[in-house]
TISE-238366 format. One record per residue (C-alpha): residue in three letters; x, y, z. Coordinates in pm, whole numbers, plus 32768, in hexadecimal, padded with zeros to 4 digits. Layout:
<recs>
<rec type="ala" px="X" py="Y" pz="Z"/>
...
</recs>
This chain:
<recs>
<rec type="unk" px="9538" py="8DAB" pz="587B"/>
<rec type="unk" px="93BE" py="8DD6" pz="5875"/>
<rec type="unk" px="938F" py="8C68" pz="58CF"/>
<rec type="unk" px="947B" py="8C8E" pz="59F9"/>
<rec type="unk" px="93C5" py="8DC4" pz="5A76"/>
<rec type="unk" px="9277" py="8D10" pz="5A58"/>
<rec type="unk" px="92FB" py="8BE7" pz="5B1F"/>
<rec type="unk" px="9383" py="8CCA" pz="5C2E"/>
<rec type="unk" px="923D" py="8D8B" pz="5C49"/>
<rec type="unk" px="917A" py="8C45" pz="5C67"/>
<rec type="unk" px="9271" py="8BCE" pz="5D6E"/>
<rec type="unk" px="9234" py="8D09" pz="5E3A"/>
<rec type="unk" px="90C1" py="8CBA" pz="5E62"/>
<rec type="unk" px="90E5" py="8B9A" pz="5F60"/>
<rec type="unk" px="91E4" py="8C66" pz="6023"/>
<rec type="unk" px="90EF" py="8D87" pz="6040"/>
<rec type="unk" px="8FD1" py="8C9F" pz="60A5"/>
<rec type="unk" px="90A7" py="8BFF" pz="61B6"/>
<rec type="unk" px="910A" py="8D5B" pz="6230"/>
<rec type="unk" px="8F9D" py="8DC4" pz="6247"/>
<rec type="unk" px="8F40" py="8C84" pz="62FE"/>
<rec type="unk" px="904F" py="8CBF" pz="6402"/>
<rec type="unk" px="8FDC" py="8E26" pz="642D"/>
<rec type="unk" px="8E71" py="8DBE" pz="6463"/>
<rec type="unk" px="8EE1" py="8CAA" pz="6551"/>
<rec type="unk" px="8FAB" py="8DA8" pz="6618"/>
<rec type="unk" px="8E7F" py="8DFC" pz="66F2"/>
<rec type="unk" px="8E4B" py="8C8F" pz="6750"/>
<rec type="unk" px="8FBB" py="8C52" pz="6795"/>
<rec type="unk" px="8FD8" py="8D65" pz="689B"/>
<rec type="unk" px="8FE3" py="8CCA" pz="69FA"/>
<rec type="unk" px="8EA9" py="8D05" pz="6AC6"/>
<rec type="unk" px="8D59" py="8D90" pz="6A5E"/>
<rec type="unk" px="8D96" py="8EB4" pz="6975"/>
<rec type="unk" px="8C47" py="8F52" pz="69CE"/>
<rec type="unk" px="8CA0" py="8F52" pz="6B41"/>
<rec type="unk" px="8DF3" py="8FEA" pz="6AF3"/>
<rec type="unk" px="8D56" py="9104" pz="6A2C"/>
<rec type="unk" px="8C46" py="9145" pz="6B30"/>
<rec type="unk" px="8D58" py="916D" pz="6C36"/>
<rec type="unk" px="8DD9" py="928F" pz="6B66"/>
<rec type="unk" px="8C79" py="9326" pz="6B57"/>
<rec type="unk" px="8BFB" py="932E" pz="6CBE"/>
<rec type="unk" px="8B0B" py="944B" pz="6C70"/>
<rec type="unk" px="8A3C" py="936B" pz="6B8C"/>
<rec type="unk" px="8A00" py="9264" pz="6C95"/>
<rec type="unk" px="89E5" py="90F1" pz="6C51"/>
<rec type="unk" px="8876" py="90C1" pz="6C01"/>
<rec type="unk" px="8805" py="8FB2" pz="6B13"/>
<rec type="unk" px="87A4" py="90B8" pz="6A11"/>
<rec type="unk" px="88FC" py="9158" pz="6A13"/>
<rec type="unk" px="899E" py="9005" pz="69FA"/>
<rec type="unk" px="88C2" py="8F99" pz="68D6"/>
<rec type="unk" px="8903" py="90DE" pz="681C"/>
<rec type="unk" px="8A7A" py="90B6" pz="6847"/>
<rec type="unk" px="8A6F" py="8F4B" pz="67D4"/>
<rec type="unk" px="89AB" py="8FBC" pz="66A2"/>
<rec type="unk" px="8AAD" py="90CD" pz="6656"/>
<rec type="unk" px="8BC5" py="8FCD" pz="6667"/>
<rec type="unk" px="8AFA" py="8ECA" pz="65A8"/>
<rec type="unk" px="8B17" py="8DD2" pz="66C5"/>
<rec type="unk" px="89A6" py="8D7D" pz="66A6"/>
<rec type="unk" px="89FB" py="8CBE" pz="6565"/>
<rec type="unk" px="8ACD" py="8B85" pz="6528"/>
<rec type="unk" px="8C39" py="8BB1" pz="64C3"/>
<rec type="unk" px="8BFE" py="8B40" pz="635B"/>
<rec type="unk" px="8AE4" py="8C3C" pz="632E"/>
<rec type="unk" px="8BBA" py="8D52" pz="63C2"/>
<rec type="unk" px="8CD5" py="8CF5" pz="62D8"/>
<rec type="unk" px="8BFB" py="8CFD" pz="61A1"/>
<rec type="unk" px="8B60" py="8E49" pz="6208"/>
<rec type="unk" px="8CBA" py="8EDE" pz="624A"/>
<rec type="unk" px="8D3F" py="8E69" pz="60F7"/>
<rec type="unk" px="8C0C" py="8F01" pz="6051"/>
<rec type="unk" px="8C4A" py="9046" pz="610A"/>
<rec type="unk" px="8DB2" py="904E" pz="6090"/>
<rec type="unk" px="8D3E" py="9047" pz="5F26"/>
<rec type="unk" px="8C57" py="916D" pz="5F72"/>
<rec type="unk" px="8D6A" py="922A" pz="6029"/>
<rec type="unk" px="8CB3" py="91FF" pz="6174"/>
<rec type="unk" px="8D94" py="91A3" pz="629A"/>
<rec type="unk" px="8C91" py="91E8" pz="63A6"/>
<rec type="unk" px="8C6C" py="9304" pz="64A0"/>
<rec type="unk" px="8D32" py="936E" pz="65D0"/>
<rec type="unk" px="8C9A" py="9309" pz="671D"/>
<rec type="unk" px="8D05" py="9453" pz="67B9"/>
<rec type="unk" px="8CE3" py="9563" pz="66B1"/>
<rec type="unk" px="8BD9" py="94C9" pz="65D2"/>
<rec type="unk" px="8CA6" py="952A" pz="64A0"/>
<rec type="unk" px="8CDE" py="942D" pz="638F"/>
<rec type="unk" px="8E28" py="9373" pz="63A8"/>
<rec type="unk" px="8E74" py="93C5" pz="623C"/>
<rec type="unk" px="8E5E" py="953D" pz="6279"/>
<rec type="unk" px="8F27" py="9523" pz="63BD"/>
<rec type="unk" px="9043" py="9470" pz="630B"/>
<rec type="unk" px="9032" py="9557" pz="61DC"/>
<rec type="unk" px="905A" py="9689" pz="62BE"/>
<rec type="unk" px="9194" py="95F7" pz="635D"/>
<rec type="unk" px="922E" py="9553" pz="622B"/>
<rec type="unk" px="92E5" py="9680" pz="6196"/>
<rec type="unk" px="93E1" py="96BB" pz="62B4"/>
<rec type="unk" px="9430" py="9546" pz="62CC"/>
<rec type="unk" px="9465" py="9527" pz="6153"/>
<rec type="unk" px="9543" py="965C" pz="614F"/>
<rec type="unk" px="961B" py="95DE" pz="626C"/>
<rec type="unk" px="962F" py="9482" pz="61D2"/>
<rec type="unk" px="9691" py="9500" pz="6078"/>
<rec type="unk" px="9799" py="95EA" pz="6107"/>
<rec type="unk" px="9820" py="94D2" pz="61E3"/>
<rec type="unk" px="983C" py="93E3" pz="60BB"/>
<rec type="unk" px="98E5" py="94EE" pz="5FE4"/>
<rec type="unk" px="99DB" py="9552" pz="60F5"/>
<rec type="unk" px="9A1F" py="93EC" pz="615F"/>
<rec type="unk" px="9A4C" py="936F" pz="5FFB"/>
<rec type="unk" px="9B31" py="948B" pz="5F8F"/>
<rec type="unk" px="9C0A" py="9473" pz="60C7"/>
<rec type="unk" px="9C11" py="92F7" pz="60C8"/>
<rec type="unk" px="9C62" py="92CD" pz="5F55"/>
<rec type="unk" px="9D6B" py="93DD" pz="5F57"/>
<rec type="unk" px="9E14" py="9369" pz="6097"/>
<rec type="unk" px="9DFF" py="91F9" pz="6034"/>
<rec type="unk" px="9E9D" py="9240" pz="5EE1"/>
<rec type="unk" px="9FBA" py="930A" pz="5F78"/>
<rec type="unk" px="9FF6" py="91FE" pz="607E"/>
<rec type="unk" px="A007" py="90EC" pz="5F74"/>
<rec type="unk" px="A0F7" py="919C" pz="5E89"/>
<rec type="unk" px="A1D4" py="91F4" pz="5FB6"/>
<rec type="unk" px="A1C6" py="9092" pz="6041"/>
<rec type="unk" px="A28F" py="9053" pz="6180"/>
<rec type="unk" px="A307" py="91B9" pz="618C"/>
<rec type="unk" px="A2DF" py="92B1" pz="62A9"/>
<rec type="unk" px="A1A8" py="9348" pz="6205"/>
<rec type="unk" px="A110" py="91ED" pz="61DE"/>
<rec type="unk" px="A13F" py="9199" pz="634D"/>
<rec type="unk" px="A0B6" py="92EA" pz="63BA"/>
<rec type="unk" px="9F80" py="92CE" pz="62DD"/>
<rec type="unk" px="9F3C" py="9166" pz="6347"/>
<rec type="unk" px="9F56" py="91C6" pz="64B6"/>
<rec type="unk" px="9E62" py="92E3" pz="647A"/>
<rec type="unk" px="9D6E" py="91F3" pz="63D0"/>
<rec type="unk" px="9D7F" py="90FF" pz="64F4"/>
<rec type="unk" px="9D3A" py="9221" pz="65E2"/>
<rec type="unk" px="9C0E" py="928A" pz="6511"/>
<rec type="unk" px="9B83" py="9128" pz="651E"/>
<rec type="unk" px="9BC0" py="9105" pz="6693"/>
<rec type="unk" px="9B1C" py="9244" pz="6711"/>
<rec type="unk" px="999C" py="922E" pz="6710"/>
<rec type="unk" px="98C7" py="9338" pz="6669"/>
<rec type="unk" px="9835" py="93BE" pz="67AD"/>
<rec type="unk" px="9993" py="93FA" pz="683A"/>
<rec type="unk" px="9A00" py="94B7" pz="6701"/>
<rec type="unk" px="98BD" py="9583" pz="6703"/>
<rec type="unk" px="98E3" py="95D9" pz="6873"/>
<rec type="unk" px="9A50" py="9636" pz="683D"/>
<rec type="unk" px="99FB" py="9720" pz="671D"/>
<rec type="unk" px="98FE" py="97D3" pz="67FA"/>
<rec type="unk" px="99C0" py="97D7" pz="6944"/>
<rec type="unk" px="9B35" py="97FB" pz="68FA"/>
<rec type="unk" px="9B28" py="992F" pz="6816"/>
<rec type="unk" px="9A4A" py="99D6" pz="691A"/>
<rec type="unk" px="9B48" py="998B" pz="6A2D"/>
<rec type="unk" px="9C85" py="99DE" pz="696A"/>
<rec type="unk" px="9C1D" py="9AFB" pz="6887"/>
<rec type="unk" px="9ACA" py="9B6A" pz="690B"/>
<rec type="unk" px="9A11" py="9B05" pz="67CE"/>
<rec type="unk" px="991A" py="99EE" pz="6786"/>
<rec type="unk" px="983A" py="9984" pz="6665"/>
<rec type="unk" px="96E9" py="9A2D" pz="6654"/>
<rec type="unk" px="95DA" py="9954" pz="66EE"/>
<rec type="unk" px="94BC" py="9A2B" pz="666D"/>
<rec type="unk" px="9439" py="9995" pz="652B"/>
<rec type="unk" px="93D4" py="9A7E" pz="6411"/>
<rec type="unk" px="9349" py="9A12" pz="62C2"/>
<rec type="unk" px="93F7" py="9A4F" pz="6176"/>
<rec type="unk" px="92EE" py="9B49" pz="610B"/>
<rec type="unk" px="9322" py="9C1B" pz="6246"/>
<rec type="unk" px="949D" py="9C33" pz="623A"/>
<rec type="unk" px="9558" py="9B59" pz="613C"/>
<rec type="unk" px="96B5" py="9B9A" pz="61C8"/>
<rec type="unk" px="9652" py="9B5D" pz="6333"/>
<rec type="unk" px="9594" py="9A26" pz="62C5"/>
<rec type="unk" px="96CD" py="9993" pz="6224"/>
<rec type="unk" px="979F" py="99EB" pz="6355"/>
<rec type="unk" px="96AE" py="9927" pz="6432"/>
<rec type="unk" px="96C4" py="97F3" pz="6350"/>
<rec type="unk" px="9841" py="97EA" pz="6337"/>
<rec type="unk" px="9884" py="976D" pz="649B"/>
<rec type="unk" px="9792" py="9642" pz="649C"/>
<rec type="unk" px="97F6" py="95EB" pz="6336"/>
<rec type="unk" px="9964" py="95EF" pz="639A"/>
<rec type="unk" px="991E" py="950B" pz="64C3"/>
<rec type="unk" px="9879" py="9405" pz="63E6"/>
<rec type="unk" px="9975" py="943C" pz="62CF"/>
<rec type="unk" px="9AA2" py="93F5" pz="63AE"/>
<rec type="unk" px="9A32" py="9293" pz="6400"/>
<rec type="unk" px="99D3" py="9255" pz="6295"/>
<rec type="unk" px="9B1E" py="92DC" pz="6210"/>
<rec type="unk" px="9BE4" py="91F8" pz="62F8"/>
<rec type="unk" px="9B36" py="90C2" pz="626C"/>
<rec type="unk" px="9B56" py="913E" pz="6106"/>
<rec type="unk" px="9CC5" py="9193" pz="6136"/>
<rec type="unk" px="9D24" py="9038" pz="61B3"/>
<rec type="unk" px="9C66" py="8F86" pz="609E"/>
<rec type="unk" px="9CE5" py="9077" pz="5F94"/>
<rec type="unk" px="9E4E" py="903F" pz="5FFB"/>
<rec type="unk" px="9E24" py="8EC3" pz="5FEF"/>
<rec type="unk" px="9D79" py="8EBD" pz="5E9C"/>
<rec type="unk" px="9E71" py="8FAD" pz="5DFD"/>
<rec type="unk" px="9F97" py="8EDD" pz="5E78"/>
<rec type="unk" px="9EF0" py="8DAB" pz="5DE3"/>
<rec type="unk" px="9EB5" py="8E5C" pz="5C96"/>
<rec type="unk" px="A01C" py="8ED9" pz="5C86"/>
<rec type="unk" px="A08D" py="8D6E" pz="5C7B"/>
<rec type="unk" px="9FB9" py="8D1E" pz="5B48"/>
<rec type="unk" px="A04E" py="8CDC" pz="59F2"/>
<rec type="unk" px="9F9F" py="8E01" pz="5948"/>
<rec type="unk" px="A05D" py="8EF4" pz="5A28"/>
<rec type="unk" px="A1AE" py="8E67" pz="59BE"/>
<rec type="unk" px="A13D" py="8E69" pz="5853"/>
<rec type="unk" px="A0D3" py="8FD6" pz="5868"/>
<rec type="unk" px="A21D" py="903A" pz="590A"/>
<rec type="unk" px="A2E5" py="8F78" pz="5806"/>
<rec type="unk" px="A236" py="9042" pz="56F7"/>
<rec type="unk" px="A2C1" py="9180" pz="578F"/>
<rec type="unk" px="A195" py="91FD" pz="5856"/>
<rec type="unk" px="A1F2" py="92BF" pz="598C"/>
<rec type="unk" px="A1AC" py="9218" pz="5ADB"/>
<rec type="unk" px="A0BC" py="932E" pz="5B40"/>
<rec type="unk" px="9FF8" py="9307" pz="59FC"/>
<rec type="unk" px="9FDB" py="918F" pz="5A2C"/>
<rec type="unk" px="9F5A" py="91BE" pz="5B90"/>
<rec type="unk" px="9E63" py="92D3" pz="5B42"/>
<rec type="unk" px="9DD4" py="9251" pz="59F9"/>
<rec type="unk" px="9DDB" py="90D9" pz="5A27"/>
<rec type="unk" px="9E22" py="9063" pz="5B89"/>
<rec type="unk" px="9D41" py="915A" pz="5C3C"/>
<rec type="unk" px="9C08" py="9107" pz="5B76"/>
<rec type="unk" px="9C2F" py="8F8F" pz="5BA5"/>
<rec type="unk" px="9C75" py="8FBC" pz="5D17"/>
<rec type="unk" px="9B31" py="907E" pz="5D48"/>
<rec type="unk" px="9A4D" py="8F4E" pz="5D1B"/>
<rec type="unk" px="9A7A" py="8EC0" pz="5E7C"/>
<rec type="unk" px="9A6B" py="9022" pz="5F08"/>
<rec type="unk" px="991C" py="9062" pz="5E60"/>
<rec type="unk" px="989C" py="8F1F" pz="5EFB"/>
<rec type="unk" px="9916" py="8F94" pz="604F"/>
<rec type="unk" px="9863" py="90E2" pz="6024"/>
<rec type="unk" px="971E" py="9029" pz="5FE6"/>
<rec type="unk" px="974A" py="8F62" pz="6127"/>
<rec type="unk" px="97AC" py="909B" pz="61E8"/>
<rec type="unk" px="9661" py="9147" pz="6198"/>
<rec type="unk" px="95BA" py="9080" pz="62AE"/>
<rec type="unk" px="96CA" py="90E4" pz="63A5"/>
<rec type="unk" px="96AE" py="9252" pz="633E"/>
<rec type="unk" px="953A" py="924A" pz="6384"/>
<rec type="unk" px="957A" py="91AB" pz="64D6"/>
<rec type="unk" px="9684" py="92AD" pz="6523"/>
<rec type="unk" px="9597" py="93C6" pz="64C6"/>
<rec type="unk" px="94C8" py="9378" pz="65FC"/>
<rec type="unk" px="95F0" py="93D8" pz="66D8"/>
<rec type="unk" px="9674" py="94FB" pz="660C"/>
<rec type="unk" px="9520" py="959C" pz="65DB"/>
<rec type="unk" px="94E4" py="958B" pz="6751"/>
<rec type="unk" px="9638" py="9622" pz="67A5"/>
<rec type="unk" px="9623" py="9739" pz="66A3"/>
<rec type="unk" px="94AA" py="9776" pz="66C6"/>
<rec type="unk" px="945F" py="9723" pz="6559"/>
<rec type="unk" px="92E5" py="96ED" pz="652D"/>
<rec type="unk" px="9309" py="95BF" pz="644C"/>
<rec type="unk" px="927F" py="945F" pz="6433"/>
<rec type="unk" px="937E" py="93E4" pz="6532"/>
<rec type="unk" px="92EF" py="94C1" pz="6644"/>
<rec type="unk" px="918F" py="9466" pz="65D9"/>
<rec type="unk" px="91EC" py="92F6" pz="65FD"/>
<rec type="unk" px="9281" py="9330" pz="6756"/>
<rec type="unk" px="9150" py="93F7" pz="67C3"/>
<rec type="unk" px="905D" py="92EE" pz="6745"/>
<rec type="unk" px="9117" py="91E4" pz="680D"/>
<rec type="unk" px="9104" py="92B7" pz="694A"/>
<rec type="unk" px="8F92" py="9308" pz="6914"/>
<rec type="unk" px="8F3B" py="91A4" pz="68A9"/>
<rec type="unk" px="8EAB" py="9234" pz="676A"/>
<rec type="unk" px="8EB4" py="90E8" pz="66B0"/>
<rec type="unk" px="8E0E" py="9151" pz="6568"/>
<rec type="unk" px="8F1B" py="925B" pz="6538"/>
<rec type="unk" px="902A" py="9164" pz="659D"/>
<rec type="unk" px="8FA7" py="9062" pz="64A6"/>
<rec type="unk" px="8F91" py="9163" pz="638F"/>
<rec type="unk" px="90F7" py="91D8" pz="63C3"/>
<rec type="unk" px="9179" py="9072" pz="63C1"/>
<rec type="unk" px="90BE" py="902E" pz="627B"/>
<rec type="unk" px="9142" py="9167" pz="61D0"/>
<rec type="unk" px="92A9" py="9125" pz="6242"/>
<rec type="unk" px="9295" py="8FB9" pz="61D7"/>
<rec type="unk" px="920F" py="9010" pz="607E"/>
<rec type="unk" px="931A" py="911A" pz="6053"/>
<rec type="unk" px="9432" py="9025" pz="60AA"/>
<rec type="unk" px="93A6" py="8F1E" pz="5FBB"/>
<rec type="unk" px="938E" py="901D" pz="5EA1"/>
<rec type="unk" px="94ED" py="90A1" pz="5EE6"/>
<rec type="unk" px="9588" py="8F47" pz="5ECF"/>
<rec type="unk" px="94C9" py="8F03" pz="5D8D"/>
<rec type="unk" px="9555" py="9040" pz="5CEE"/>
<rec type="unk" px="96B3" py="8FE6" pz="5D61"/>
<rec type="unk" px="969A" py="8E8A" pz="5CC7"/>
<rec type="unk" px="9637" py="8F27" pz="5B7C"/>
<rec type="unk" px="975D" py="901A" pz="5B87"/>
<rec type="unk" px="9864" py="8F08" pz="5B74"/>
<rec type="unk" px="9853" py="8EEE" pz="59F9"/>
<rec type="unk" px="9896" py="9062" pz="59DA"/>
<rec type="unk" px="99C6" py="904E" pz="5ABF"/>
<rec type="unk" px="9A56" py="8F18" pz="5A17"/>
<rec type="unk" px="99F4" py="8ED4" pz="58A9"/>
<rec type="unk" px="9A6A" py="8D6B" pz="58D5"/>
<rec type="unk" px="9934" py="8D2A" pz="59A6"/>
<rec type="unk" px="980B" py="8CC2" pz="58D4"/>
<rec type="unk" px="96A9" py="8C7E" pz="594C"/>
<rec type="unk" px="9645" py="8B63" pz="5868"/>
</recs>
């Protein structure tokens, strides 16, 4: 096990280095002259040679790409992601201030989506080809078909039209009002959780049906175990392995969906910070967010790979 973990950690290093290279190259890959684009957003500063040179120095464009890359990698090890071109604050502090709401929404979305998807997928599988199965499968297809922004808009608009109520769009921190804080997070978490639960449900149903055809299920039933016991204690745990893999892949989509949901529900998270940095052409902040998200996704998938042995003792890392 230790040898496997060591190999995986070593394998992560080139992935991280490639990620950082792409992030540093982002400035050069943008069409047009990035300095001209930023100066267009800052007409008050003028376009003198001094202003241009200062901006190039802030972005590191006065150095070759390889030098910029090495300096950026060195900054990562020191926890330095640069400074915002607009606020002058460090990128690390800007992301840290916005991280809590995004993490809370993401965790709630994963919990809601996983619980709903696993429960509905299990019920659909054990009631295969029945009325409940068809109803649940149709609901899952609907959840996959409707985009997040449409669900978010519907949650805000339709209750206001039909019943005169709508989710609160005034964000309050947990320390100010814990109950109100949780109420604010439920709607965006539910939006992200619906899409996730639909994917989990379809995969869960397929894997459970496949497990129910295995020999160990027939053996357990022939020994007198009840069908429910076989499903809950044996089939369900084995069927979770592909679902856990799916959850790891869905982390990236949840982060992408947070940009929309945080904007709709006025959540001051990393998603809104990312959207604002794109609009303001604040490239250091944009680069820092991409790095943090990329590292988080890499770490999440590593943890998921290591969890397989716990879910299925037949798996050995040797």
